[in-house]
DRENTORKOL-3810 file (N, C-alpha, C; in nm, 4 decimals):
REM DRENTORKOL-3810
@n.u->-4.4749; n.v->5.8309; n.w->-5.3369; ca.u->-4.4637; ca.v->5.8896; ca.w->-5.2058; c.u->-4.5950; c.v->5.9518; c.w->-5.1598
@n.u->-4.6704; n.v->6.0121; n.w->-5.2529; ca.u->-4.7980; ca.v->6.0726; ca.w->-5.2157; c.u->-4.8989; c.v->5.9661; c.w->-5.1728
@n.u->-4.8945; n.v->5.8514; n.w->-5.2352; ca.u->-4.9865; ca.v->5.7433; ca.w->-5.1969; c.u->-4.9554; c.v->5.6930; c.w->-5.0566
@n.u->-4.8290; n.v->5.6789; n.w->-5.0258; ca.u->-4.7902; ca.v->5.6347; ca.w->-4.8917; c.u->-4.8332; c.v->5.7380; c.w->-4.7887
@n.u->-4.8115; n.v->5.8640; n.w->-4.8194; ca.u->-4.8522; ca.v->5.9713; ca.w->-4.7295; c.u->-5.0035; c.v->5.9699; c.w->-4.7079
@n.u->-5.0794; n.v->5.9513; n.w->-4.8149; ca.u->-5.2255; ca.v->5.9446; ca.w->-4.8039; c.u->-5.2704; c.v->5.8259; c.w->-4.7208
@n.u->-5.2065; n.v->5.7113; n.w->-4.7423; ca.u->-5.2415; ca.v->5.5913; ca.w->-4.6665; c.u->-5.2133; c.v->5.6103; c.w->-4.5178
@n.u->-5.1027; n.v->5.6726; n.w->-4.4852; ca.u->-5.0702; ca.v->5.6984; ca.w->-4.3447; c.u->-5.1752; c.v->5.7910; c.w->-4.2819
@n.u->-5.2208; n.v->5.8904; n.w->-4.3556; ca.u->-5.3244; ca.v->5.9795; ca.w->-4.3038; c.u->-5.4555; c.v->5.9046; c.w->-4.2791
@n.u->-5.4941; n.v->5.8170; n.w->-4.3713; ca.u->-5.6175; ca.v->5.7391; ca.w->-4.3545; c.u->-5.6061; c.v->5.6472; c.w->-4.2332
@n.u->-5.4921; n.v->5.5820; n.w->-4.2166; ca.u->-5.4724; ca.v->5.4932; ca.w->-4.1017; c.u->-5.4778; c.v->5.5715; c.w->-3.9711
@n.u->-5.4164; n.v->5.6898; n.w->-3.9690; ca.u->-5.4201; ca.v->5.7721; ca.w->-3.8472; c.u->-5.5625; c.v->5.8154; c.w->-3.8143
@n.u->-5.6406; n.v->5.8517; n.w->-3.9145; ca.u->-5.7801; ca.v->5.8892; ca.w->-3.8902; c.u->-5.8615; c.v->5.7708; c.w->-3.8394
@n.u->-5.8381; n.v->5.6526; n.w->-3.8960; ca.u->-5.9093; ca.v->5.5331; ca.w->-3.8504; c.u->-5.8752; c.v->5.5019; c.w->-3.7049
@n.u->-5.7483; n.v->5.5122; n.w->-3.6682; ca.u->-5.7082; ca.v->5.4879; ca.w->-3.5294; c.u->-5.7669; c.v->5.5920; c.w->-3.4352
@n.u->-5.7778; n.v->5.7154; n.w->-3.4815; ca.u->-5.8379; ca.v->5.8206; ca.w->-3.4004; c.u->-5.9852; c.v->5.7910; c.w->-3.3730
@n.u->-6.0594; n.v->5.7524; n.w->-3.4758; ca.u->-6.2008; ca.v->5.7189; ca.w->-3.4587; c.u->-6.2152; c.v->5.5978; c.w->-3.3669
@n.u->-6.1333; n.v->5.4966; n.w->-3.3868; ca.u->-6.1332; ca.v->5.3759; ca.w->-3.3042; c.u->-6.1129; c.v->5.4116; c.w->-3.1568
@n.u->-6.0153; n.v->5.4960; n.w->-3.1291; ca.u->-5.9850; ca.v->5.5365; ca.w->-2.9924; c.u->-6.0949; c.v->5.6227; c.w->-2.9331
@n.u->-6.1543; n.v->5.7106; n.w->-3.0138; ca.u->-6.2625; ca.v->5.7960; ca.w->-2.9638; c.u->-6.3867; c.v->5.7147; c.w->-2.9279
@n.u->-6.4167; n.v->5.6104; n.w->-3.0047; ca.u->-6.5299; ca.v->5.5226; ca.w->-2.9721; c.u->-6.5052; c.v->5.4552; c.w->-2.8373
@n.u->-6.3859; n.v->5.3995; n.w->-2.8211; ca.u->-6.3504; ca.v->5.3331; ca.w->-2.6955; c.u->-6.3585; c.v->5.4297; c.w->-2.5776
@n.u->-6.3055; n.v->5.5484; n.w->-2.5945; ca.u->-6.3052; ca.v->5.6492; ca.w->-2.4882; c.u->-6.4460; c.v->5.6930; c.w->-2.4511
@n.u->-6.5314; n.v->5.7137; n.w->-2.5525; ca.u->-6.6686; ca.v->5.7582; ca.w->-2.5267; c.u->-6.7456; c.v->5.6558; c.w->-2.4449
@n.u->-6.7316; n.v->5.5272; n.w->-2.4784; ca.u->-6.8025; ca.v->5.4229; ca.w->-2.4039; c.u->-6.7472; c.v->5.4123; c.w->-2.2623
@n.u->-6.6154; n.v->5.4176; n.w->-2.2465; ca.u->-6.5565; ca.v->5.4078; ca.w->-2.1122; c.u->-6.5978; c.v->5.5253; c.w->-2.0238
@n.u->-6.6063; n.v->5.6456; n.w->-2.0808; ca.u->-6.6505; ca.v->5.7606; ca.w->-2.0017; c.u->-6.7986; c.v->5.7505; c.w->-1.9681
@n.u->-6.8783; n.v->5.6953; n.w->-2.0596; ca.u->-7.0224; ca.v->5.6855; ca.w->-2.0363; c.u->-7.0565; c.v->5.5853; c.w->-1.9271
@n.u->-6.9749; n.v->5.4806; n.w->-1.9108; ca.u->-7.0061; ca.v->5.3805; ca.w->-1.8074; c.u->-6.9324; c.v->5.4075; c.w->-1.6768
@n.u->-6.8493; n.v->5.5110; n.w->-1.6722; ca.u->-6.7740; ca.v->5.5421; ca.w->-1.5501; c.u->-6.8704; c.v->5.5667; c.w->-1.4353
@n.u->-6.8414; n.v->5.5262; n.w->-1.3161; ca.u->-6.7161; ca.v->5.4742; ca.w->-1.2640; c.u->-6.6978; c.v->5.3236; c.w->-1.2845
@n.u->-6.7958; n.v->5.2552; n.w->-1.3435; ca.u->-6.7773; ca.v->5.1123; ca.w->-1.3698; c.u->-6.6649; c.v->5.0941; c.w->-1.4710
@n.u->-6.5941; n.v->4.9835; n.w->-1.4583; ca.u->-6.4859; ca.v->4.9570; ca.w->-1.5515; c.u->-6.5230; c.v->4.8520; c.w->-1.6540
@n.u->-6.6293; n.v->4.7757; n.w->-1.6264; ca.u->-6.6670; ca.v->4.6672; ca.w->-1.7168; c.u->-6.8113; c.v->4.6835; c.w->-1.7621
@n.u->-6.8391; n.v->4.6323; n.w->-1.8803; ca.u->-6.9721; ca.v->4.6386; ca.w->-1.9393; c.u->-7.0257; c.v->4.4964; c.w->-1.9491
@n.u->-7.1423; n.v->4.4674; n.w->-1.8881; ca.u->-7.1950; ca.v->4.3305; ca.w->-1.8909; c.u->-7.2324; c.v->4.2862; c.w->-2.0323
@n.u->-7.2029; n.v->4.1598; n.w->-2.0631; ca.u->-7.2452; ca.v->4.0998; ca.w->-2.1889; c.u->-7.1593; c.v->4.1328; c.w->-2.3085
@n.u->-7.0532; n.v->4.2057; n.w->-2.2913; ca.u->-6.9732; ca.v->4.2488; ca.w->-2.4053; c.u->-6.8811; c.v->4.1389; c.w->-2.4567
@n.u->-6.8305; n.v->4.0555; n.w->-2.3697; ca.u->-6.7345; ca.v->3.9525; ca.w->-2.4103; c.u->-6.7883; c.v->3.8152; c.w->-2.3738
@n.u->-6.8417; n.v->3.7448; n.w->-2.4703; ca.u->-6.8950; ca.v->3.6084; ca.w->-2.4514; c.u->-6.9907; c.v->3.6009; c.w->-2.3333
@n.u->-7.0775; n.v->3.7017; n.w->-2.3207; ca.u->-7.1772; ca.v->3.7017; ca.w->-2.2153; c.u->-7.1256; c.v->3.7407; c.w->-2.0792
@n.u->-6.9982; n.v->3.7760; n.w->-2.0689; ca.u->-6.9400; ca.v->3.8126; ca.w->-1.9402; c.u->-6.9076; c.v->3.9616; c.w->-1.9396
@n.u->-6.9001; n.v->4.0206; n.w->-1.8214; ca.u->-6.8552; ca.v->4.1603; ca.w->-1.8152; c.u->-6.7115; c.v->4.1729; c.w->-1.8649
@n.u->-6.6857; n.v->4.2776; n.w->-1.9395; ca.u->-6.5507; ca.v->4.3005; ca.w->-1.9904; c.u->-6.5251; c.v->4.4494; c.w->-2.0010
@n.u->-6.3984; n.v->4.4859; n.w->-1.9957; ca.u->-6.3603; ca.v->4.6252; ca.w->-2.0163; c.u->-6.3815; c.v->4.6570; c.w->-2.1641
@n.u->-6.4579; n.v->4.7611; n.w->-2.1952; ca.u->-6.4865; ca.v->4.7892; ca.w->-2.3355; c.u->-6.3628; c.v->4.8347; c.w->-2.4119
@n.u->-6.3270; n.v->4.7571; n.w->-2.5111; ca.u->-6.2185; ca.v->4.7949; ca.w->-2.6019; c.u->-6.2817; c.v->4.8301; c.w->-2.7360
@n.u->-6.2092; n.v->4.9017; n.w->-2.8170; ca.u->-6.2610; ca.v->4.9378; ca.w->-2.9486; c.u->-6.3011; c.v->4.8155; c.w->-3.0290
@n.u->-6.2206; n.v->4.7107; n.w->-3.0212; ca.u->-6.2489; ca.v->4.5886; ca.w->-3.0965; c.u->-6.3792; c.v->4.5237; c.w->-3.0502
@n.u->-6.3971; n.v->4.5089; n.w->-2.9184; ca.u->-6.5189; ca.v->4.4471; ca.w->-2.8669; c.u->-6.6426; c.v->4.5300; c.w->-2.9005
@n.u->-6.6305; n.v->4.6611; n.w->-2.8936; ca.u->-6.7438; ca.v->4.7489; ca.w->-2.9242; c.u->-6.7834; c.v->4.7353; c.w->-3.0708
@n.u->-6.6854; n.v->4.7408; n.w->-3.1607; ca.u->-6.7161; ca.v->4.7310; ca.w->-3.3031; c.u->-6.7667; c.v->4.5916; c.w->-3.3402
@n.u->-6.7158; n.v->4.4867; n.w->-3.2747; ca.u->-6.7665; ca.v->4.3515; ca.w->-3.2996; c.u->-6.9123; c.v->4.3393; c.w->-3.2551
@n.u->-6.9460; n.v->4.4018; n.w->-3.1422; ca.u->-7.0843; ca.v->4.3963; ca.w->-3.0934; c.u->-7.1778; c.v->4.4733; c.w->-3.1860
@n.u->-7.1296; n.v->4.5802; n.w->-3.2472; ca.u->-7.2133; ca.v->4.6618; ca.w->-3.3354; c.u->-7.2117; c.v->4.6148; c.w->-3.4807
@n.u->-7.1252; n.v->4.5202; n.w->-3.5163; ca.u->-7.1114; ca.v->4.4756; ca.w->-3.6557; c.u->-7.2402; c.v->4.4237; c.w->-3.7180
@n.u->-7.3263; n.v->4.3503; n.w->-3.6470; ca.u->-7.4490; ca.v->4.3020; ca.w->-3.7114; c.u->-7.5456; c.v->4.4140; c.w->-3.7512
@n.u->-7.5205; n.v->4.5365; n.w->-3.7117; ca.u->-7.6114; ca.v->4.6462; ca.w->-3.7436; c.u->-7.5809; c.v->4.7126; c.w->-3.8777
@n.u->-7.5012; n.v->4.6494; n.w->-3.9611; ca.u->-7.4717; ca.v->4.7089; ca.w->-4.0915; c.u->-7.5948; c.v->4.7005; c.w->-4.1820
@n.u->-7.5948; n.v->4.7806; n.w->-4.2877; ca.u->-7.7075; ca.v->4.7837; ca.w->-4.3803; c.u->-7.7278; c.v->4.6481; c.w->-4.4458
@n.u->-7.8536; n.v->4.6054; n.w->-4.4534; ca.u->-7.8890; ca.v->4.4787; ca.w->-4.5162; c.u->-7.9552; c.v->4.5107; c.w->-4.6498
@n.u->-7.8973; n.v->4.4631; n.w->-4.7617; ca.u->-7.9593; ca.v->4.4920; ca.w->-4.8915; c.u->-8.0913; c.v->4.4177; c.w->-4.9069
@n.u->-8.1823; n.v->4.4745; n.w->-4.9836; ca.u->-8.3126; ca.v->4.4125; ca.w->-5.0092; c.u->-8.3307; c.v->4.3961; c.w->-5.1601
@n.u->-8.4504; n.v->4.3588; n.w->-5.2002; ca.u->-8.4796; ca.v->4.3394; ca.w->-5.3424; c.u->-8.4618; c.v->4.4703; c.w->-5.4181
@n.u->-8.4483; n.v->4.4592; n.w->-5.5482; ca.u->-8.4271; ca.v->4.5769; ca.w->-5.6326; c.u->-8.5401; c.v->4.6775; c.w->-5.6118
@n.u->-8.5032; n.v->4.8027; n.w->-5.5982; ca.u->-8.6013; ca.v->4.9088; ca.w->-5.5804; c.u->-8.6408; c.v->4.9332; c.w->-5.4358
@n.u->-8.6005; n.v->4.8464; n.w->-5.3451; ca.u->-8.6333; ca.v->4.8625; ca.w->-5.2037; c.u->-8.5114; c.v->4.9189; c.w->-5.1301
@n.u->-8.5331; n.v->5.0093; n.w->-5.0348; ca.u->-8.4178; ca.v->5.0636; ca.w->-4.9616; c.u->-8.3585; c.v->4.9608; c.w->-4.8665
@n.u->-8.2293; n.v->4.9696; n.w->-4.8458; ca.u->-8.1627; ca.v->4.8832; ca.w->-4.7484; c.u->-8.2086; c.v->4.9238; c.w->-4.6087
@n.u->-8.1935; n.v->4.8351; n.w->-4.5136; ca.u->-8.2368; ca.v->4.8643; ca.w->-4.3767; c.u->-8.1328; c.v->4.8162; c.w->-4.2770
@n.u->-8.1431; n.v->4.8679; n.w->-4.1564; ca.u->-8.0576; ca.v->4.8255; ca.w->-4.0460; c.u->-8.1429; c.v->4.7364; c.w->-3.9560
@n.u->-8.0962; n.v->4.6145; n.w->-3.9251; ca.u->-8.1746; ca.v->4.5279; ca.w->-3.8380; c.u->-8.1946; c.v->4.5893; c.w->-3.6994
@n.u->-8.2991; n.v->4.5464; n.w->-3.6315; ca.u->-8.3269; ca.v->4.5962; ca.w->-3.4965; c.u->-8.2142; c.v->4.5554; c.w->-3.4022
@n.u->-8.1599; n.v->4.6521; n.w->-3.3283; ca.u->-8.0500; ca.v->4.6182; ca.w->-3.2371; c.u->-8.0972; c.v->4.5357; c.w->-3.1186
@n.u->-8.0087; n.v->4.4465; n.w->-3.0724; ca.u->-8.0354; ca.v->4.3702; ca.w->-2.9517; c.u->-8.0116; c.v->4.4579; c.w->-2.8298
@n.u->-8.0340; n.v->4.4043; n.w->-2.7098; ca.u->-8.0176; ca.v->4.4848; ca.w->-2.5882; c.u->-7.8771; c.v->4.5428; c.w->-2.5705
@n.u->-7.7736; n.v->4.4601; n.w->-2.5917; ca.u->-7.6370; ca.v->4.5094; ca.w->-2.5769; c.u->-7.6063; c.v->4.6140; c.w->-2.6831
@n.u->-7.6474; n.v->4.5881; n.w->-2.8067; ca.u->-7.6225; ca.v->4.6836; ca.w->-2.9148; c.u->-7.6942; c.v->4.8152; c.w->-2.8875
@n.u->-7.8187; n.v->4.8079; n.w->-2.8403; ca.u->-7.8930; ca.v->4.9301; ca.w->-2.8105; c.u->-7.8260; c.v->5.0077; c.w->-2.6973
@n.u->-7.7763; n.v->4.9349; n.w->-2.5978; ca.u->-7.7072; ca.v->5.0000; ca.w->-2.4861; c.u->-7.5812; c.v->5.0726; c.w->-2.5358
@n.u->-7.5042; n.v->5.0066; n.w->-2.6237; ca.u->-7.3846; ca.v->5.0691; ca.w->-2.6787; c.u->-7.4205; c.v->5.1920; c.w->-2.7629
@n.u->-7.5258; n.v->5.1808; n.w->-2.8434; ca.u->-7.5685; ca.v->5.2948; ca.w->-2.9240; c.u->-7.6118; c.v->5.4111; c.w->-2.8356
@n.u->-7.6809; n.v->5.3803; n.w->-2.7257; ca.u->-7.7206; ca.v->5.4846; ca.w->-2.6318; c.u->-7.5988; c.v->5.5509; c.w->-2.5672
@n.u->-7.5003; n.v->5.4700; n.w->-2.5292; ca.u->-7.3788; ca.v->5.5219; ca.w->-2.4681; c.u->-7.3038; c.v->5.6156; c.w->-2.5640
@n.u->-7.3063; n.v->5.5789; n.w->-2.6938; ca.u->-7.2372; ca.v->5.6594; ca.w->-2.7936; c.u->-7.3233; c.v->5.7734; c.w->-2.8456
@n.u->-7.4508; n.v->5.7769; n.w->-2.8078; ca.u->-7.5397; ca.v->5.8834; ca.w->-2.8536; c.u->-7.5794; c.v->5.8687; c.w->-2.9992
@n.u->-7.5957; n.v->5.7445; n.w->-3.0462; ca.u->-7.6303; ca.v->5.7190; ca.w->-3.1867; c.u->-7.7733; c.v->5.6679; c.w->-3.1953
@n.u->-7.8522; n.v->5.7262; n.w->-3.2856; ca.u->-7.9885; ca.v->5.6808; ca.w->-3.3113; c.u->-7.9859; c.v->5.6026; c.w->-3.4425
@n.u->-8.0118; n.v->5.4703; n.w->-3.4407; ca.u->-7.9985; ca.v->5.3904; ca.w->-3.5634; c.u->-8.1104; c.v->5.4117; c.w->-3.6655
@n.u->-8.2104; n.v->5.4888; n.w->-3.6334; ca.u->-8.3194; ca.v->5.5069; ca.w->-3.7295; c.u->-8.2928; c.v->5.6178; c.w->-3.8271
END
């Protein structure tokens, strides 16, 4: 029972973060309702899924032994999303 309770708490926290990301981007682009280039090069209403898919290539890239991992340089859309969310990738 404790494991189920813990899992439910983790899922609720994940959904909260997901919703907060979506809300932050929608408030940052207001009064516009759509963000250009988010969905197959077309303007789309920013959803949590589309935002996280656009930011997915920015995950840490492992390097040779002894070298620190790095984050690839963001593209224009990724940089715009990071700016909207107030995140500095460096």
